[in-house]
C-alpha positions in Angstrom: 76.5 134.2 157.3 79.8 135.5 158.2 80.1 139.3 157.6 83.1 140.2 159.3 85.1 140.7 156.0 82.2 142.1 154.2 81.1 145.6 153.2 77.4 146.4 154.0 75.3 149.3 153.1 71.9 150.4 154.3 69.8 153.5 153.8 66.8 154.8 155.5 64.4 157.6 154.5 64.2 160.4 156.9 60.7 160.3 158.4 60.5 161.8 162.0 60.6 160.3 165.4 60.9 156.5 165.9 59.1 154.5 168.5 60.3 151.5 170.6 59.0 149.1 167.7 61.1 151.1 165.1 64.2 150.6 167.4 63.7 147.0 168.0 62.8 146.0 164.6 65.2 148.1 162.4 67.6 150.4 164.3 69.0 148.1 166.8 69.6 145.3 164.2 71.2 147.7 162.0 73.6 149.0 164.5 74.5 145.5 165.7 75.1 144.3 161.9 77.4 147.3 161.4 79.5 146.4 164.4 80.0 143.0 162.9 81.1 144.1 159.4 84.4 145.1 158.1 83.0 148.3 156.5 79.4 149.7 157.0 78.0 152.6 154.8 74.6 154.0 156.4 73.2 156.8 154.3 70.2 159.0 155.0 68.2 158.9 151.8 67.1 162.4 151.4 66.6 162.3 147.7 64.4 159.2 148.0 62.5 161.1 150.8 61.6 163.8 148.2 59.1 161.4 146.4 56.7 161.4 149.6 57.6 164.6 151.3 54.6 166.6 152.4 54.8 170.6 152.1 54.8 171.0 155.8 57.9 168.8 156.4 61.4 170.3 156.5 63.7 167.8 154.9 66.7 169.3 156.6 65.0 168.9 160.1 64.2 165.3 159.2 67.7 164.4 158.1 69.1 165.9 161.5 66.6 163.9 163.3 67.7 160.6 161.7 71.2 161.3 162.1 70.9 162.0 165.8 68.8 159.0 166.3 71.6 156.7 164.8 74.4 158.3 166.6 72.5 158.1 169.8 71.5 154.5 169.0 75.1 153.5 168.8 76.1 153.7 165.1 79.9 154.3 165.2 80.4 157.0 162.6 84.0 157.2 163.3 84.6 153.5 162.4 82.1 153.3 159.6 80.3 155.9 157.4 77.1 157.9 158.1 76.4 160.3 155.3 73.7 162.1 153.5 72.8 160.6 150.0 72.7 164.0 148.5 76.4 164.7 149.5 77.6 162.1 147.0 76.9 163.5 143.7 78.5 160.7 141.9 75.7 158.6 142.9 73.2 160.6 140.6 75.5 160.5 137.8 75.8 156.7 138.0 72.0 156.6 138.1 71.9 158.6 134.8 74.2 156.0 133.2 72.0 153.2 134.5 68.9 154.8 133.2 70.1 154.0 129.8 70.6 150.4 130.4 67.4 149.7 132.4 64.4 148.3 130.6 61.0 150.1 131.4 59.5 147.1 132.1 61.6 146.4 135.1 60.3 149.4 136.6 56.7 148.5 135.8 57.2 145.4 138.1 58.6 147.3 141.1 56.7 146.9 144.2 56.4 150.6 145.1 55.1 151.4 141.7 52.8 148.6 141.5 51.3 149.2 145.0 50.6 153.0 143.8 48.8 151.7 140.6 46.8 149.1 142.7 45.7 151.8 144.9 44.6 154.0 142.1 42.7 151.4 140.5 41.0 150.5 143.9 39.9 154.2 144.1 38.9 154.4 140.3 41.5 156.8 139.5 44.0 157.0 136.6 46.7 154.3 137.2 49.4 156.9 137.4 47.5 159.5 139.5 50.0 161.2 141.8 52.9 158.8 140.5 56.1 161.0 140.2 59.1 159.8 138.2 61.2 159.7 141.5 58.7 156.9 142.7 58.8 155.2 139.2 62.7 155.3 139.1 63.2 154.6 142.6 64.9 151.2 142.0 67.5 152.8 139.5 68.6 155.2 142.2 68.7 152.6 144.8 70.8 150.6 142.5 73.3 153.5 142.2 73.3 153.9 145.9 74.3 150.3 146.4 76.6 149.8 143.3 78.8 153.0 143.7 80.7 151.7 146.7 81.2 148.2 145.6 78.8 146.8 148.2 78.9 143.0 149.1 75.8 142.7 151.3 72.6 144.8 151.6 70.8 144.1 154.8 67.0 143.9 153.8 63.6 142.8 155.0 61.8 140.2 152.8 59.7 143.1 151.2 62.9 144.8 150.1 64.8 142.0 148.3 63.4 143.1 145.1 65.7 146.4 145.3 68.9 144.2 145.6 67.6 141.9 142.7 67.1 144.8 140.4 70.7 146.3 141.4 72.1 142.9 140.3 70.1 142.8 137.1 71.4 146.3 136.2 75.0 145.4 137.1 74.8 142.1 135.2 73.4 143.9 132.2 76.0 146.7 132.1 78.8 144.2 132.6 77.5 142.0 129.7 77.0 144.9 127.5 80.6 146.0 127.9 82.2 142.7 128.5 83.4 144.0 131.8 83.4 143.1 135.5 83.6 146.7 136.7 80.5 146.6 138.7 80.4 144.3 141.6 77.1 142.1 142.1 75.9 142.6 145.5 73.9 140.1 147.5 71.0 140.8 149.9 71.5 139.8 153.7 68.1 138.9 154.9 67.6 140.3 158.3 66.4 138.0 161.1 62.7 138.4 161.4 61.8 140.5 164.6 58.6 139.9 166.3 56.4 142.9 165.6 55.7 144.9 168.8 51.9 145.8 169.2 50.8 149.3 170.1 49.1 150.3 173.1 45.8 149.3 171.9 46.8 146.0 170.5 47.0 147.1 166.9 50.3 147.5 165.1 52.4 150.2 166.9 52.2 153.1 164.5 52.3 157.0 164.9 49.2 157.1 162.6 47.2 155.1 165.3 48.8 157.2 168.1 49.4 154.1 170.0 53.2 154.1 170.2 55.9 154.2 173.1 58.2 157.0 172.1 62.0 156.0 171.8 63.4 159.2 172.7 61.3 160.7 175.5 61.1 161.9 179.0 60.1 159.8 181.9 56.8 161.4 182.1 56.2 160.7 178.3 56.9 156.9 178.8 54.7 157.0 181.9 51.7 158.5 180.2 52.2 155.9 177.3 52.6 152.8 179.4 49.6 153.7 181.4 47.3 153.6 178.3 48.5 150.0 177.4 44.9 148.0 177.2 44.4 145.2 180.0 41.5 143.2 180.9 39.6 142.7 184.3 39.8 138.9 184.4 40.0 137.5 188.1 42.1 134.5 187.1 44.9 134.4 184.5 47.1 131.3 183.4 50.5 131.4 181.8 49.0 131.1 178.5 46.4 134.0 178.9 48.9 136.2 180.4 51.3 135.6 177.3 48.3 136.5 175.0 47.8 139.9 176.5 48.9 143.2 174.7 50.9 144.1 178.1 53.0 141.0 177.9 53.6 141.1 174.2 55.0 144.6 174.8 56.8 143.8 178.0 58.5 140.7 176.6 59.8 142.6 173.6 62.0 144.8 175.8 62.7 142.8 179.0 65.0 139.7 179.5 63.8 136.0 179.7 64.3 136.0 183.5 62.1 139.3 183.9 59.3 137.7 181.7 59.2 134.6 183.7 58.9 136.7 186.9 56.3 138.9 185.6 54.1 136.0 184.5 54.4 134.3 187.8 53.5 137.4 189.7 50.4 138.1 187.6 49.3 134.5 187.6 49.5 134.3 191.5 48.3 137.7 191.9 51.2 139.0 193.8 50.8 142.0 191.7 48.2 143.5 189.4 48.1 145.3 186.2 49.1 148.8 187.8 52.2 147.3 189.3 53.2 145.3 186.3 53.0 148.7 184.2 55.2 150.3 186.8 57.6 147.4 186.3 57.7 147.9 182.5 58.1 151.7 183.0 61.3 150.9 184.9 62.5 148.5 182.3 62.1 151.2 179.7 63.8 153.8 181.8 66.8 151.5 182.3 67.1 150.6 178.7 66.5 153.8 176.9 67.0 156.7 179.3 70.8 157.1 178.4 70.1 156.8 174.8 67.4 159.4 175.0 69.5 161.9 177.0 72.2 161.4 174.2 69.9 162.0 171.6 68.5 165.2 173.0 72.1 166.5 173.5 73.0 165.7 169.9 69.8 167.3 168.4 70.6 170.6 170.0 73.6 171.1 167.8 72.6 170.7 164.3 75.8 172.3 163.1 77.8 169.5 164.6 75.3 167.0 162.9 75.9 168.6 159.6 79.7 168.5 160.1 79.6 164.8 161.0 77.6 164.0 157.9 79.8 166.2 155.8 83.0 164.9 157.1 81.9 161.3 156.5 80.9 162.2 152.9 84.2 163.7 152.2 86.0 160.5 153.4 84.0 158.4 151.0 83.5 160.6 148.1 87.0 159.8 146.4 85.8 156.1 146.5 82.6 157.0 144.7 84.5 159.2 142.1 87.2 156.4 141.5 84.5 153.8 140.7 82.5 156.3 138.6 85.6 157.0 136.5 86.0 153.4 136.0 82.5 153.0 134.8 82.8 156.1 132.7 86.1 154.7 130.9 84.2 151.5 130.2 81.3 153.4 128.7 83.6 155.8 126.7 82.9 159.0 128.5 
């Protein structure tokens, strides 16, 4: 799909430090897509994060982390828009209007709510145990996030398509009720599936398993992570058996095709062993992520600058949000 004349919008909940798998699967594709679009809105979903924030987490710190991560990863906030969700109050007023037009049954079918209900049933608990209204109404707030800026496309994975479909349903219901076309119907942009990067132990790379390669780190941190990648003690390997190893799956997600072929040949021909192969992986990680990591650490040292960037971007787009909200309210009669 050609997106060069399209407005795209993406939001992410702030959740702490990313790992290499997060970058390859989500952050890098998002930055690349923004570079192709006519206009790109990227918001830090701090109000959405409240639904699952634990008492020992600082939301402000998490917001700063995510903003610094996006800037260091190449999101051009001077060309596009990087903002805090909470800095655009028009979003929440639009949500209040949408609350009046959204059937409860739609929320009952939302993936997040159904997953929480299913988990409670599995654990023999009341179906609504620990389900707050923020989680329940999550799709309506997401619809307001999307529709406030007349978004053309929302890049999503397959599991997030429902959010865009609900936003379209709400917009269609509203426009039909008032015989209006004031709210644009967005479409989802299905992101290309990125092969999942395994963790150091072969399971999914996840902070909960403590098996990650950190994205923003020191050379020592990366070295300590790489040396923990599980390997085997086979005397003889084939091309197929090398490609089936945890090491190769991690290596090939970061390296070039030429580097992939070279490392396979070397391991099969025994010109190097796992130790030397891991050293080569470390060098590739340093080449690819060291500058980005240095930029991140410089940015995160100045939270006041981060706040200014987010606030300045919000001030640029708030008039757009207010203008659209005024048109919606005029249709409603407010």
